[in-house]
Each structure stands twice: as structure tokens, then as C-alpha cells.
C-alpha positions in Angstrom: 155.9 259.6 120.2 157.1 256.2 118.8 158.3 256.2 115.2 155.6 255.2 112.7 152.7 256.1 115.1 150.6 259.2 114.6 147.4 260.0 116.4 147.6 256.7 118.1 147.3 254.9 114.8 150.1 252.6 113.5 150.9 253.1 109.8 150.7 250.0 107.6 154.2 249.2 106.3 154.5 249.4 102.5 155.7 245.8 102.3 152.6 244.5 104.0 150.4 242.5 101.5 146.9 243.9 101.4 145.5 242.6 98.1 144.2 239.0 98.4 142.2 238.9 95.2 144.5 236.2 93.9 146.5 235.2 97.0 146.0 232.8 99.9 144.8 234.7 102.9 144.8 233.9 106.6 141.0 233.3 106.6 141.3 231.2 103.5 144.1 229.0 104.8 142.2 228.4 108.1 138.8 228.1 106.3 137.4 230.6 108.8 134.2 231.0 106.8 133.4 227.4 107.6 134.8 227.3 111.1 133.1 230.5 112.3 129.8 229.5 110.7 129.6 226.2 112.6 127.9 227.5 115.7 124.2 227.1 115.5 122.4 227.8 118.8 119.0 226.1 119.0 117.3 228.0 121.8 114.5 230.3 120.7 114.8 233.1 121.4 118.5 232.5 121.3 120.0 232.4 124.8 123.1 234.5 125.2 125.1 231.7 126.9 124.4 228.9 124.4 127.2 230.2 122.2 129.7 229.7 125.0 128.5 226.1 125.5 128.9 225.3 121.8 132.3 226.9 121.4 133.6 225.3 124.6 132.8 221.8 123.2 133.9 222.6 119.6 137.3 223.8 120.7 137.7 220.7 122.9 137.0 218.6 119.9 139.7 220.5 117.9 142.2 219.9 120.7 141.2 216.2 120.9 141.9 215.9 117.2 145.4 217.1 117.8 145.9 214.8 120.8 144.9 211.8 118.7 147.3 213.0 115.9 150.2 213.2 118.4 149.4 209.9 120.2 149.2 208.1 116.9 152.6 209.5 116.0 154.0 208.6 119.4 152.8 205.0 118.9 154.4 204.8 115.5 157.7 206.2 116.7 157.8 203.7 119.6 157.2 200.8 117.1 160.1 202.2 115.1 162.3 202.5 118.2 162.5 206.3 117.7 162.1 207.3 121.4 163.1 211.0 121.1 160.3 212.0 118.6 157.8 209.8 120.5 158.6 211.8 123.7 158.3 215.0 121.8 154.8 214.0 120.8 153.9 213.1 124.4 155.3 216.4 125.6 153.0 218.3 123.2 150.0 216.2 124.4 150.8 217.2 128.0 150.6 220.9 127.0 147.3 220.4 125.3 146.0 218.6 128.4 146.8 221.6 130.5 144.9 223.8 128.1 141.9 221.5 128.1 141.9 221.4 131.9 142.1 225.2 132.2 139.3 225.6 129.6 136.8 224.2 132.1 137.2 227.5 134.0 135.5 229.3 131.1 132.5 226.9 131.1 132.3 227.3 134.9 131.2 230.9 134.4 127.9 229.4 133.2 125.5 229.5 136.2 122.8 226.9 136.9 120.1 229.4 136.1 121.7 230.3 132.7 122.2 226.7 131.6 118.7 225.7 132.6 117.3 228.1 130.1 118.7 226.2 127.1 119.7 222.8 128.4 116.5 221.3 127.0 117.5 222.0 123.4 120.4 219.5 123.8 118.0 216.6 123.7 120.2 213.5 124.3 123.4 215.1 123.1 126.2 214.5 125.5 130.0 214.6 125.7 129.7 210.8 126.5 129.1 210.5 122.7 132.4 212.1 121.7 134.1 209.7 119.4 137.4 211.5 119.7 137.4 211.5 123.5 136.7 207.7 123.4 139.5 207.2 120.9 141.9 209.0 123.2 140.9 206.8 126.1 141.3 203.7 124.0 144.7 204.8 122.7 145.8 205.2 126.3 144.4 201.7 127.3 141.0 202.3 128.8 139.2 200.1 126.2 135.6 199.0 126.2 134.1 197.3 123.1 130.7 197.9 124.5 131.1 201.6 123.6 131.0 200.8 119.9 127.2 200.7 119.9 127.1 204.4 120.9 128.5 205.2 117.5 126.6 202.7 115.4 124.6 205.5 113.7 127.8 207.3 112.6 130.0 205.2 110.3 133.0 207.6 110.5 132.9 207.9 114.3 132.5 204.1 114.5 135.5 203.5 112.3 137.6 205.9 114.4 136.7 204.2 117.7 137.0 200.7 116.3 140.4 201.4 114.9 141.7 202.6 118.3 140.0 199.6 120.0 141.8 197.2 117.7 145.2 198.9 117.7 147.9 198.4 120.5 147.7 201.2 123.1 150.5 203.6 123.8 151.4 201.5 126.8 151.4 198.3 124.7 153.9 200.0 122.3 156.1 201.1 125.2 156.2 197.6 126.7 157.0 196.1 123.4 159.8 198.6 123.0 161.1 197.7 126.5 161.1 194.0 125.4 163.1 194.8 122.3 165.6 196.7 124.5 166.2 193.6 126.6 163.8 194.0 129.5 162.1 190.8 130.6 158.5 191.7 129.6 156.4 188.5 129.9 155.3 186.9 126.6 151.7 186.9 127.9 151.8 190.7 127.9 153.4 191.0 124.5 150.9 188.6 123.0 147.8 189.9 124.8 144.5 190.7 123.2 144.9 194.5 122.7 141.1 195.0 122.3 140.8 194.4 126.1 141.2 197.1 128.7 144.6 197.1 130.4 144.5 195.6 133.9 147.0 195.7 136.6 149.8 193.2 135.9 152.0 192.6 139.0 154.8 190.9 137.0 155.7 194.3 135.6 156.3 196.0 138.9 159.7 194.4 139.6 160.8 195.4 136.1 159.9 199.0 136.7 161.4 198.8 140.2 164.8 197.9 138.6 164.5 200.9 136.3 163.7 203.3 139.1 166.5 201.8 141.3 169.1 203.0 138.8 167.8 205.8 136.6 171.2 206.6 135.0 171.6 203.1 133.8 168.0 203.0 132.4 167.5 206.6 131.5 165.5 206.1 128.3 163.0 203.8 130.0 163.0 205.9 133.2 162.3 209.1 131.3 159.5 207.5 129.3 157.9 206.0 132.5 157.8 209.5 134.0 156.3 211.0 130.9 153.5 208.4 131.0 152.9 209.2 134.6 152.5 212.9 133.6 150.0 211.9 131.0 147.9 210.0 133.4 148.1 212.7 136.1 147.0 215.3 133.6 144.1 213.2 132.3 142.9 212.6 135.9 143.1 216.4 136.6 141.0 216.9 133.4 138.4 214.3 134.6 138.3 215.9 138.0 137.8 219.4 136.7 135.1 218.1 134.4 133.4 216.5 137.4 133.5 219.7 139.5 132.3 221.9 136.6 129.3 219.6 136.1 128.7 219.6 139.8 128.8 223.4 139.9 126.4 223.8 137.0 123.8 221.0 137.3 124.4 219.5 140.7 123.3 215.9 140.8 120.8 216.0 137.9 121.1 213.2 135.4 123.2 213.8 132.3 121.5 214.7 129.0 122.8 211.5 127.5 121.1 209.4 130.2 124.0 208.9 132.6 123.7 209.5 136.3 125.8 212.7 135.8 128.2 213.5 138.7 128.2 209.9 140.1 129.0 208.6 136.6 132.0 211.0 136.3 133.2 210.0 139.8 133.5 206.4 138.7 135.8 207.5 135.8 138.3 208.8 138.4 138.8 205.1 139.4 140.0 204.2 135.9 143.8 204.1 135.3 146.0 203.8 132.3 149.4 202.8 133.7 148.7 201.2 137.1 152.2 199.5 137.4 153.9 202.9 137.1 152.1 204.1 140.2 152.3 200.8 142.1 156.1 200.8 141.7 156.2 203.9 143.9 155.3 201.8 146.9 158.3 199.6 146.2 160.9 202.4 145.8 163.1 202.8 148.9 162.0 199.8 150.7 
């Protein structure tokens, strides 16, 4: 029998703190009373699977909060020409993205019959209205000022989305850093209206082609390019997994927020963050 174990019970070590009458506890630090009391199913009688639906989306929002935190730091580090910590932030975002993508497998255990029993209580609530998701998209360059009206009734959400609309995207900050490092980024790009969605700019492709032609000579730029490609790949996988989960659960029904549902999500797969970093692949080796 292992030392310290008797009757399949592990003894509590004498040094372990057990009195929290005047000490910070795990639950106190994490405010678990608030966090675990934030799930309020609306179905009546309460449907067993509504709790899954709520927790799935709440945890997604927590991860999105961290993604925004890391992307904001990455943008700041790029502005300050601190590439290493910027790449560390991006690496963390990539791990979060994988978690978010895998998380769809939990929601996919919800069958169409189960969801139909409480879908009505959602009213017009929809992930389309996630301010944090929209802020992530804007920070990565998929900007759309028309989305602001979705958040007009929520001042805090509107402020968050507007701030990311008006700030340079991660890609903008990267291109500005390349310019400071001596790469010939056109002035029209450096001075562009950052509230507009990024669109394919062919003048950048030869610049990236020169970077990819000699990675050792341009390692910092080369590595950052590949990290950004990873970000976009992961984001597209997340979008696709979202699409397939929705398809699996509701088929081609309209979304609760009024969208066309699956067809609307399919259109999102056509959006891109860093098109030149994919276009350059056609040029490599020719």
C-alpha cells in the first residue's frame, strides 16, 4: 500500500491550509460564487440540455476575452518593435483557437430533437451578437462598420467593437513594422483608413515573395508571416466546425438572430485576414 494512503483515502498533510475564515481561497480568488451562478436556463420545465448550451457559449466568451487580451498585447508589442513577445502572444492565441475548435464537439452531442425543445426560449439571441467575437474579427482585419448598429443598445459592447474598428489591425501593425525594418511597404498601405476591411493588395506579394525566397536572411519577417498564416488557418477551421455543428443540429433552419443560418456561415468561409500571405504561395518556386 502506498505511504500515506489508508483504506483508499489519502491523508491530508499537516501543512495543507484548511481554515479560510480570514484567508483568500480558491473560490474567492476566482469569484466562483458569481461565475457558477451565472447559468439561468429559461425553459420551463427546465430542459436537461439547456445548461450545456449556456455553458458552451459562456466558456467561449471567456476564451474570446483572453484572445482579445493577447491580440491587443501583440499589436502593442509590434508597435514597439518587440517581436519576440508579440509572437509569444500569437502562439498563445493559437492554442486557445485549438481549444475553441475542439469545444464544438461538446455542443455537437446536442441532438436536433433535444435542441428543438428549448430553442424557442432563445428569442432573437444569437452568437452573431457576440461583441467579443466581432472585436476579434476586427482586430484581425475583417472590419465592417455596419455591425456597430447591432450593439447600439449595449454601450459597453458598442465601445469595445468601435475601438477595434478604429484601431489598426494586427496585420496593419505587422506591415508598419516591416516598413520600419526597411521593407518597401507602399505609403498608401501605411496611411490607409484602418476602419475599412482589409482587401487584397497585389503590391505586397513581391515583398513577401522576397522574404520567402530567402528565409534565413529575413527570418523575423518570415517567422511572423507563418504565425499569421497559422492564425488564419485556425480561425477558418473554427468557422468550418461552427458551420458543421449548426448543420448537424438545425440543418438549414434560419438562425435565431434572423440570419439564413448555414448559408450565412458558409459565406464567412470566404472572408480572409491575410490574403497576400496565401497568394505568395503561388509565386514560390516559379
